[in-house]
C-alpha positions in Angstrom: 0.0 0.0 0.0 2.8 2.5 0.9 4.6 1.8 -2.4 1.3 2.7 -4.2 1.2 6.0 -2.2 4.7 6.7 -3.4 3.5 6.4 -7.0 3.0 8.7 -9.9 1.3 11.8 -8.4 3.6 14.7 -9.3 2.7 17.1 -6.4 4.5 16.8 -3.1 2.7 14.3 -1.0 2.9 13.7 2.8 2.3 10.1 3.9 1.6 9.6 7.6 2.2 6.1 9.2 0.3 6.0 12.5 0.2 3.3 15.2 0.9 2.6 18.8 4.5 2.3 20.1 6.1 -0.9 19.0 3.7 -1.5 16.2 6.4 -1.4 13.5 6.0 2.1 12.1 9.8 2.9 12.0 10.5 -0.6 10.7 8.2 -0.1 7.7 9.7 3.3 7.0 13.2 1.9 7.1 12.3 -0.8 4.6 10.9 1.9 2.2 13.9 4.1 2.8 16.5 1.4 2.2 14.7 0.2 -0.9 14.7 3.6 -2.6 18.0 4.9 -1.2 20.0 2.5 -3.5 17.9 3.3 -6.6 17.7 6.3 -8.9 13.9 6.8 -8.3 14.7 9.7 -5.8 17.6 12.1 -6.2 17.8 12.7 -2.5 16.8 10.3 0.4 17.1 11.7 3.9 16.1 10.7 7.4 15.6 12.6 10.7 14.0 11.5 14.0 11.9 14.3 15.5 11.1 13.0 19.1 9.2 14.9 21.8 12.1 17.3 22.5 13.1 18.4 19.1 15.5 20.9 17.7 14.9 22.6 14.4 18.7 22.9 13.9 19.3 19.3 14.6 16.5 18.2 12.2 18.0 20.3 9.5 21.5 19.0 10.2 20.4 15.3 9.9 18.5 16.0 6.7 21.7 17.6 5.3 23.3 14.2 5.8 25.2 15.2 9.0 24.3 12.1 10.8 24.8 11.6 14.6 25.3 15.3 15.4 23.9 17.6 17.9 23.2 21.3 17.2 26.6 22.3 18.4 28.3 20.1 15.8 27.1 22.3 13.1 29.6 25.0 13.8 28.3 28.6 13.9 25.4 28.1 11.6 22.1 29.3 13.0 18.8 27.5 12.6 17.8 29.9 9.9 21.0 29.3 8.0 20.6 25.5 8.2 17.0 25.7 7.1 18.0 27.8 4.1 20.8 25.4 3.3 18.3 22.4 3.5 15.8 24.2 1.3 18.5 24.9 -1.3 19.6 21.3 -1.3 16.1 20.1 -2.1 15.0 22.7 -4.7 14.3 21.3 -8.1 15.1 17.7 -6.9 12.9 14.7 -6.5 13.3 13.7 -2.8 12.2 11.2 -0.2 12.3 12.4 3.3 11.5 10.4 6.4 10.4 12.3 9.6 10.3 9.6 12.2 8.5 9.8 15.6 6.7 13.1 15.3 4.8 14.1 18.4 3.1 17.5 17.6 1.7 19.6 14.9 4.0 22.4 16.2 7.0 20.4 15.1 5.7 20.2 11.5 4.7 23.9 11.5 8.3 24.8 12.3 9.8 22.8 9.5 7.2 22.5 6.8 8.6 25.4 4.8 12.0 23.6 4.4 10.5 21.3 1.8 9.7 22.8 -1.6 7.0 21.4 -3.8 8.9 20.7 -7.0 5.9 19.0 -8.7 8.1 16.0 -9.5 6.8 13.3 -7.2 8.7 14.1 -4.1 7.4 12.4 -0.9 7.6 12.9 2.9 6.8 10.0 5.2 5.9 10.8 8.7 5.6 8.3 11.5 3.6 9.1 14.6 1.7 7.5 17.5 -1.0 10.2 17.3 -4.0 9.7 15.1 -5.0 13.4 15.3 -1.6 14.4 14.0 -1.8 11.9 11.2 -5.3 13.1 10.2 -3.9 16.6 10.0 -2.1 15.6 6.8 -5.2 14.4 5.0 -6.9 11.1 4.2 -3.8 9.2 2.8 -2.9 7.8 6.2 -1.5 4.3 6.7 -2.7 2.8 10.0 -0.5 0.1 11.6 -2.7 -2.5 13.1 -1.6 -5.2 15.6 -0.7 -8.6 14.1 -3.3 -11.3 13.9 -2.8 -14.7 15.7 -1.1 -16.4 12.8 1.4 -13.6 12.0 2.1 -13.1 15.7 3.0 -16.8 16.1 5.1 -16.7 12.9 7.1 -13.7 14.2 7.6 -15.3 17.6 8.9 -18.5 16.1 11.3 -16.6 13.8 12.6 -14.7 16.8 12.9 -17.5 19.3 14.0 -20.3 17.0 15.4 -18.7 13.9 14.4 -18.9 10.3 15.2 -22.6 9.8 14.2 -24.2 13.1 10.6 -24.3 14.1 8.9 -24.5 17.5 9.1 -28.0 19.1 5.7 -29.6 19.2 5.7 -30.0 23.0 6.1 -26.2 23.4 3.6 -25.1 20.8 0.5 -25.0 23.0 2.1 -23.0 25.9 4.0 -20.9 23.4 0.8 -19.7 21.7 -0.6 -18.8 25.1 2.4 -16.7 25.8 2.2 -15.0 22.4 -1.5 -14.3 23.0 -0.6 -12.1 26.0 1.5 -9.8 23.6 -1.8 -8.7 22.0 -0.3 -8.7 18.5 2.3 -5.9 19.3 5.4 -6.7 17.3 7.9 -5.1 19.8 6.5 -7.2 22.6 6.5 -10.4 20.5 10.2 -10.0 19.5 11.3 -9.0 23.0 9.6 -12.0 24.6 10.8 -14.2 21.7 14.3 -13.0 22.3 14.0 -13.8 26.0 12.6 -17.3 25.5 15.1 -18.0 22.7 17.9 -17.5 25.3 16.1 -19.5 28.0 15.7 -23.2 28.8 13.5 -24.6 26.0 11.6 -27.0 28.3 7.9 -27.3 28.9 8.3 -26.8 32.7 10.1 -23.4 32.2 7.7 -22.1 29.6 4.8 -23.1 31.9 6.4 -21.2 34.7 7.0 -18.2 32.4 3.4 -18.2 31.2 2.2 -17.9 34.9 4.6 -14.9 35.4 3.4 -13.1 32.2 -0.2 -13.6 33.2 0.3 -12.2 36.7 2.7 -9.3 35.8 1.3 -5.9 36.8 3.3 -2.7 36.2 1.7 0.7 36.7 2.9 3.0 33.9 1.2 5.9 32.3 2.3 5.2 28.7 0.9 2.1 27.2 0.8 -0.3 30.2 -0.3 -3.1 27.9 3.1 -3.3 26.2 5.3 -2.2 29.1 3.8 -5.0 31.3 5.2 -7.5 28.9 8.5 -5.6 28.3 9.3 -5.4 32.0 9.6 -9.2 32.1 12.5 -9.0 29.7 14.4 -6.8 32.2 13.5 -8.9 35.3 14.7 -12.1 33.6 18.0 -10.6 32.4 21.2 -12.2 33.9 22.7 -10.1 36.6 25.7 -9.1 34.6 23.5 -7.6 31.8 21.1 -5.6 34.0 23.4 -2.6 34.6 24.5 -2.6 30.9 20.8 -2.4 29.9 19.9 0.3 32.4 22.9 2.4 31.3 21.2 2.9 27.9 19.1 5.5 29.8 21.9 8.0 29.7 21.5 8.5 25.9 18.9 10.9 24.6 15.7 9.6 23.0 16.0 8.4 19.4 19.7 8.8 19.3 22.2 6.6 17.4 24.7 5.4 19.9 28.3 4.7 18.9 29.2 1.3 20.3 32.8 2.2 20.8 31.7 4.9 23.3 29.2 2.7 24.9 31.7 -0.1 25.5 34.3 2.3 26.9 31.7 3.6 29.4 30.6 0.1 30.4 34.3 -0.8 31.1 34.9 2.4 33.1 31.8 1.8 35.2 33.0 -1.6 36.1 30.1 -3.6 34.5 32.4 -5.9 32.6 33.7 -9.1 34.2 37.2 -10.0 32.9 38.1 -13.5 31.9 41.4 -15.2 31.0 40.8 -15.5 27.2 39.3 -12.2 26.3 40.0 -8.5 26.8 37.5 -6.3 28.5 36.3 -4.8 25.2 35.8 -8.2 23.7 33.7 -9.3 26.7 31.7 -6.1 26.4 31.0 -6.9 22.8 29.6 -10.2 23.9 27.3 -8.5 26.4 26.1 -6.2 23.6 25.4 -9.1 21.3 23.5 -10.8 24.0 21.2 -7.7 24.5 20.8 -7.5 20.7 19.8 -11.2 20.5 17.2 -10.5 23.2 15.9 -7.6 21.1 16.4 -5.1 23.8 18.9 -3.2 21.7 18.6 -2.7 18.0 21.6 -2.7 15.5 22.1 0.5 13.7 25.1 0.2 11.4 27.8 -2.5 11.0 31.5 -1.5 10.8 34.1 -2.7 8.3 34.8 -5.8 10.4 31.2 -6.9 10.7 30.9 -5.7 14.3 28.1 -3.4 15.5 29.2 0.2 14.9 26.0 2.0 16.1 23.0 0.9 18.0 19.8 2.3 19.3 17.0 1.5 21.7 13.2 1.7 21.2 11.4 4.5 23.0 9.3 2.1 25.0 12.4 0.1 26.1 14.2 3.4 27.0 11.1 4.3 29.1 11.5 0.9 30.8 15.2 1.7 31.4 14.5 5.0 33.0 11.7 3.6 35.2 13.8 0.7 36.5 16.8 3.0 36.9 14.8 5.4 39.1 13.4 2.6 41.1 16.8 1.1 41.8 18.5 4.5 42.1 20.9 3.5 39.4 21.0 6.8 37.6 19.3 10.2 37.7 18.4 12.0 34.5 18.0 15.8 35.1 15.0 17.4 33.4 14.7 21.1 32.6 13.2 22.2 35.8 15.0 19.8 38.2 16.9 21.5 41.1 20.6 20.6 40.8 20.9 20.9 44.6 18.8 17.7 45.0 21.3 15.4 43.3 24.0 15.2 46.1 23.0 11.6 46.8 22.8 10.3 43.2 25.5 7.9 42.0 25.1 8.7 38.3 23.9 12.1 37.1 22.8 12.7 33.5 21.9 16.1 32.0 19.9 15.0 29.0 18.7 16.8 25.9 17.0 19.8 27.4 15.1 22.5 25.5 17.2 23.7 22.6 16.6 27.2 23.7 18.4 26.4 27.0 21.3 24.5 25.6 23.8 27.1 26.6 21.9 28.8 29.5 23.3 28.4 33.0 21.5 26.3 35.6 21.3 27.4 39.2 23.8 25.2 41.1 23.3 27.0 44.4 23.2 24.5 47.2 25.0 21.8 45.3 28.1 20.5 47.0 30.1 18.4 44.6 32.8 17.8 47.1 30.3 16.0 49.3 28.6 14.2 46.5 28.6 10.5 46.1 28.4 10.8 42.3 30.5 8.3 40.4 29.4 9.4 36.9 28.6 12.7 35.4 27.3 12.8 31.8 26.0 15.9 30.1 24.6 16.6 26.7 24.7 20.3 27.3 27.4 22.7 28.3 27.8 23.2 32.1 30.3 24.8 34.5 33.0 22.5 35.9 31.8 20.5 38.9 34.4 18.7 40.9 33.0 15.4 42.3 35.7 13.8 44.4 34.7 10.2 43.7 34.1 10.6 40.0 34.8 7.7 37.7 33.2 8.9 34.5 33.2 12.5 33.2 31.5 12.9 29.8 30.4 16.4 28.8 29.6 18.3 25.7 32.0 20.9 26.8 32.9 23.7 29.1 35.5 26.4 29.1 37.5 25.3 32.1 41.2 24.7 31.6 42.1 21.1 31.5 44.3 21.3 34.6 41.3 22.6 36.5 39.1 19.9 35.1 41.5 17.0 35.9 42.8 18.3 39.2 42.8 15.6 41.9 40.4 13.3 40.1 42.3 10.3 41.2 39.4 7.9 40.7 38.7 9.0 37.2 38.6 6.2 34.6 36.9 7.9 31.6 37.3 11.5 30.5 35.5 12.8 27.4 35.3 16.5 26.6 33.8 17.9 23.4 33.8 21.5 22.2 33.6 24.6 24.3 31.9 28.0 23.9 35.3 29.7 23.7 37.6 28.6 20.9 41.1 27.5 22.0 43.9 26.9 19.4 45.5 24.3 21.5 45.2 22.5 24.9 48.1 21.6 27.1 47.6 18.6 29.3 49.0 19.2 32.8 52.2 17.3 33.9 50.2 16.1 36.9 48.0 14.0 34.6 50.0 10.9 35.5 48.5 11.1 39.0 45.2 9.9 37.4 46.6 6.4 37.7 43.1 4.8 37.1 42.4 6.7 33.8 41.5 4.3 31.0 40.0 6.5 28.3 41.0 10.1 27.4 39.0 11.8 24.7 39.5 15.5 23.9 37.9 16.9 20.7 38.2 20.6 21.3 40.4 23.2 19.6 43.1 22.6 17.0 45.5 20.4 18.9 46.5 18.8 22.2 50.0 18.9 23.7 50.8 16.0 26.0 53.5 16.1 28.6 56.2 13.3 28.9 54.4 12.1 32.1 51.6 10.6 29.9 53.9 7.6 29.4 53.5 6.9 33.1 49.8 6.0 32.9 49.8 2.2 32.5 46.0 1.9 32.8 45.4 3.9 29.6 43.4 1.9 27.0 42.1 4.6 24.6 43.6 8.0 23.7 41.5 9.9 21.2 42.5 13.5 20.8 42.4 16.1 18.0 46.0 16.4 16.6 47.9 15.3 19.7 51.6 16.1 19.9 53.1 13.2 21.9 56.7 13.7 23.2 59.4 11.1 23.2 59.2 8.8 26.2 62.1 8.6 28.7 64.6 5.7 28.0 63.9 2.5 29.9 66.1 -0.5 30.5 63.5 -3.3 30.3 60.0 -4.2 29.4 58.8 -4.2 33.0 59.2 -0.5 33.3 56.1 1.1 34.7 55.8 3.5 31.8 55.0 0.8 29.3 51.4 1.3 28.2 50.6 -2.4 27.9 46.8 -1.8 27.9 46.8 0.9 25.2 44.6 -0.2 22.3 43.6 3.1 20.6 46.0 6.0 19.8 44.6 8.8 17.5 45.2 11.3 16.1 48.9 11.9 16.7 50.9 14.6 14.9 54.4 14.0 13.6 54.9 10.9 15.8 58.4 9.5 15.8 57.9 5.7 15.9 61.2 5.0 17.6 61.9 1.6 19.1 61.3 3.2 22.5 57.8 4.4 21.4 56.9 1.0 19.8 58.0 -0.8 22.9 55.5 1.2 25.0 52.5 0.8 22.6 53.3 -2.7 21.6 49.6 -3.9 22.0 48.0 -1.0 20.2 45.2 -2.1 17.8 44.1 1.2 16.2 46.6 3.9 15.3 46.1 7.2 13.4 49.1 9.4 12.5 49.3 12.6 10.5 52.6 14.2 9.3 52.6 17.9 8.3 55.2 20.1 6.7 56.9 20.5 10.1 57.5 16.8 10.5 61.1 15.5 10.8 62.9 14.0 7.9 61.5 10.6 6.9 64.2 8.5 8.4 63.8 10.2 11.7 60.1 9.4 11.8 61.0 5.7 11.9 57.9 4.5 10.1 59.8 1.3 9.3 59.2 0.4 12.9 55.4 0.0 12.2 56.1 -3.7 11.6 56.9 -4.1 15.3 53.3 -3.5 16.2 52.2 -7.0 15.8 48.6 -6.5 17.1 47.8 -3.5 15.0 44.6 -4.0 13.1 43.7 -0.5 11.9 46.1 2.1 10.6 45.5 5.6 9.2 48.5 7.4 7.9 48.2 10.9 6.3 51.0 13.0 4.8 50.0 16.7 4.4 51.7 19.2 2.2 54.2 16.8 0.7 56.0 17.3 -2.7 54.4 15.6 -5.6 56.5 12.7 -6.7 56.1 8.9 -6.6 57.8 6.4 -4.4 56.9 7.6 -0.9 56.5 4.1 0.2 60.3 3.7 -0.1 61.1 7.3 0.7 59.4 7.0 4.1 60.5 3.4 4.5 56.9 2.4 5.2 56.5 -1.2 6.3 53.3 -2.6 7.7 52.6 -5.4 10.1 50.8 -8.4 8.6 48.1 -8.2 11.3 46.6 -5.1 9.6 42.9 -5.5 8.6 42.2 -1.8 7.8 44.5 0.7 6.1 43.8 4.3 5.2 46.4 6.3 3.3 46.5 9.9 2.2 49.2 12.0 0.4 51.7 9.2 0.0 51.7 9.1 -3.9 52.0 5.3 -4.3 53.1 3.7 -7.6 51.3 0.7 -9.0 54.0 -1.6 -7.8 53.7 -0.1 -4.3 50.0 -1.0 -4.2 50.8 -4.5 -5.3 53.4 -4.8 -2.6 50.8 -3.7 0.0 48.5 -6.4 -1.3 51.3 -9.0 -0.8 52.4 -7.7 2.5 49.0 -7.7 4.1 47.2 -11.0 3.6 44.6 -10.1 6.2 43.6 -6.7 4.8 39.8 -6.3 4.6 39.4 -2.5 4.2 41.6 -0.2 2.0 40.9 3.6 1.8 43.0 5.4 -0.8 42.3 9.0 0.0 43.5 12.1 -1.9 46.9 12.1 -3.4 47.5 8.4 -2.4 48.0 7.2 -6.0 50.7 8.6 -8.2 50.1 8.8 -11.9 47.1 8.4 -14.1 46.9 4.6 -14.1 46.5 1.7 -11.7 47.3 -1.5 -13.5 46.9 -4.8 -11.7 48.0 -7.1 -14.5 50.1 -9.7 -12.7 49.0 -12.5 -10.4 48.2 -11.7 -6.8 46.2 -8.8 -5.4 44.0 -8.1 -2.4 42.7 -11.6 -1.6 40.7 -10.8 1.5 39.7 -7.2 0.8 36.0 -6.6 1.4 35.8 -2.8 1.0 37.8 -0.6 -1.3 37.4 3.2 -1.4 39.3 5.5 -3.7 38.8 9.3 -3.5 40.3 12.5 -4.8 42.9 11.0 -7.0 43.8 11.9 -10.6 43.1 8.4 -11.8 42.3 8.0 -15.5 42.7 4.2 -16.1 42.1 1.3 -13.8 42.9 -2.1 -15.1 42.0 -5.1 -13.0 40.0 -8.2 -13.0 37.9 -10.2 -10.5 40.9 -12.3 -9.4 42.6 -9.3 -7.9 39.7 -8.6 -5.5 38.0 -12.1 -5.1 36.3 -11.2 -1.8 35.3 -7.6 -2.5 31.8 -6.7 -1.2 31.8 -2.9 -1.4 33.3 -0.4 -3.9 33.2 3.3 -3.3 34.6 5.9 -5.7 34.6 9.6 -4.8 35.5 12.6 -6.8 37.3 10.7 -9.6 36.4 13.2 -12.2 38.9 11.8 -14.8 38.3 8.1 -14.4 37.3 6.6 -17.7 35.6 3.5 -16.5 35.4 0.8 -13.8 36.9 -2.5 -15.0 33.9 -4.5 -16.3 35.2 -7.7 -14.7 34.7 -6.2 -11.2 31.0 -7.1 -11.7 32.0 -10.8 -11.9 33.2 -10.8 -8.3 30.6 -13.2 -6.7 30.7 -11.4 -3.3 30.2 -7.9 -4.6 27.1 -6.2 -3.1 27.4 -2.5 -3.8 29.1 0.1 -6.0 28.8 3.7 -4.9 30.0 6.6 -7.0 30.0 10.2 -5.7 30.8 13.0 -8.1 32.7 10.9 -10.6 32.9 11.3 -14.4 29.8 10.4 -16.5 31.8 7.6 -18.2 32.6 6.0 -14.9 29.0 6.2 -13.8 27.9 4.7 -17.2 30.3 1.8 -16.7 28.8 1.2 -13.3 25.3 1.0 -14.7 26.6 -1.2 -17.5 28.0 -3.6 -14.9 24.6 -3.5 -13.1 22.7 -4.3 -16.3 25.1 -7.2 -17.2 24.7 -8.7 -13.7 20.9 -8.4 -13.9 20.9 -10.2 -17.2 22.8 -13.0 -15.5 20.3 -13.3 -12.7 22.3 -11.4 -10.1 19.7 -9.2 -8.4 21.8 -8.6 -5.2 24.1 -6.0 -6.7 23.2 -2.4 -5.9 24.6 0.6 -7.7 24.2 4.2 -6.3 25.3 7.3 -8.3 25.5 10.7 -6.6 26.2 13.7 -8.9 26.3 17.4 -8.3 23.0 19.2 -8.3 21.4 19.4 -11.8 23.8 16.8 -13.3 21.7 14.0 -11.9 18.8 14.7 -14.2 21.1 14.8 -17.2 22.7 11.6 -16.1 19.4 9.8 -15.9 18.4 11.0 -19.4 21.7 9.6 -20.7 21.2 6.3 -18.8 17.8 5.9 -20.6 19.5 6.7 -23.9 22.3 4.2 -23.3 20.2 1.4 -21.8 16.8 1.9 -23.3 13.8 1.5 -21.0 15.9 1.4 -17.8 13.7 0.9 -14.8 14.2 3.0 -11.6 
């Protein structure tokens, strides 16, 4: 039905999807969005979640493809400037916009003028729980009804037992009784299915669970029918997963959550139980997967390694989080009119997304005594003055203007420090020499200003696991006589982004277990032989390396000039400004048998051609991205990239064509071209047509061109391929 509504009417049409929480509105919208995002039917596909506490600036930002940002991430642009930029980006284009989880007509009235009626079949899909709001947009409203008995049972079986395995006959009768209590609500069905899928699959246990679900009573204002059921999923969680689930309440509603940040916070809070065979982060990933399998957390995006990169939590499950967290005094989320002086006895304090008009306004902290507070964690999504809690373990703030030495002073219990932005610009930040007194610190994240200058004492912090700073200048460590020296950072896994780092043997010895390293060399870097990049091969556990050379002379052979060597453990490699010859690229393919992701950024390829004509290649490479290179000819065949799944080409305005045999790679799933030459785009469409004629319907090709060029490109596509279907 919704595909029909997206049909041939040329005027701008608004399609509301209405239904109760957990009925599948967002899931349906995602299916439509993903289907059309990879086709040429719409020139622009954009998504934004509105929520109850909405910000016009943030909505505009997300629709301008600045995903996962808050209003302050948009620089100095005002809401009006963002709105104008959004309008200009949509004018004369055919677009599909999803506005998810809208709660009021007021929200629509504030943003409706951002969307021009281009009379070309553009569509806006709005999801909402409110029938009155849906009716406001006219009769073309799609109502999500609850599932009937048969579809409810089918969904439950898929969730609890998987696609292949069915429900055992002895559990079918009691299973249907349990599903009946879910009243056809998809969210309740998948959560209960996830719970029972992880439980004992015995008749006795399911009978016991049926009694619990029948007798469960939970007084909640919003949709008690569904939350009664969902509360069971929390009460039956293993003890080690309960704090991890409740911690999801610190994140604002409808926010994509970066898993790397979530795991670091879990580790700092002490939720993760170590074992002898896995590191803390690996154990935490297992916890996350368990919560995903129970359908309590939803997967957002996957990373290059197949691991979960972003996740989110349904509004109803977040409500459950906050309700249980309040009841157990696990955390306290400050609302706009809460009195800060009343939080002295709270263990975890969260300043959530408040009114956008009050993002920068001060709160009255009169009466609050941080020195007497028992708070272990302080998380703020708004800018606040510095508060010194003497027992603090976690400090995660959007930003304040306090000098770092004031912020870090005497925080000896601190394990996690993250500071983003500030209302006064600073060119650089200097970490105090006393930072080594924070002997428990595991994570240090500073993304504020142009650069961070670290003192030599940073090498005396053996608990450090993750250092993520903007352009960090790291000094040479003091010489040590043996590996048992206390300054060896044995736990360090992430080090980024370092400026002009000299990878001496002394440095490599201290970061021997690092897994992710990002280095930039500018025009002030030492001579190549003094940077000691040949020592990279000593980092035997390194999995991800990003190496950028800024302002370097244009000539080939930088692989040899800088004496670059890579450890065979590398799985992801990003290079910029290194002007590699064809033979250099072949050497990299031979050196790195485990390489899965290769990003060749601007000025990484020297010369107009990349010829892969000899045997060998990138045998395990899954993702290849080439951008901003003066590449004219690319000669390769499927044997050079036998495992390739994703190909991305950006700003290759001179490239003649993609090698046609690339389409013969059996694992290839997508080809994305952004602002490339017409001939390269035509070759991609030709590959798509050839694969379709061979019965390969899994390949997706996406072409993004500049403004009005898309219309011309589509006309040329039809001329080249006849009646090409969108």
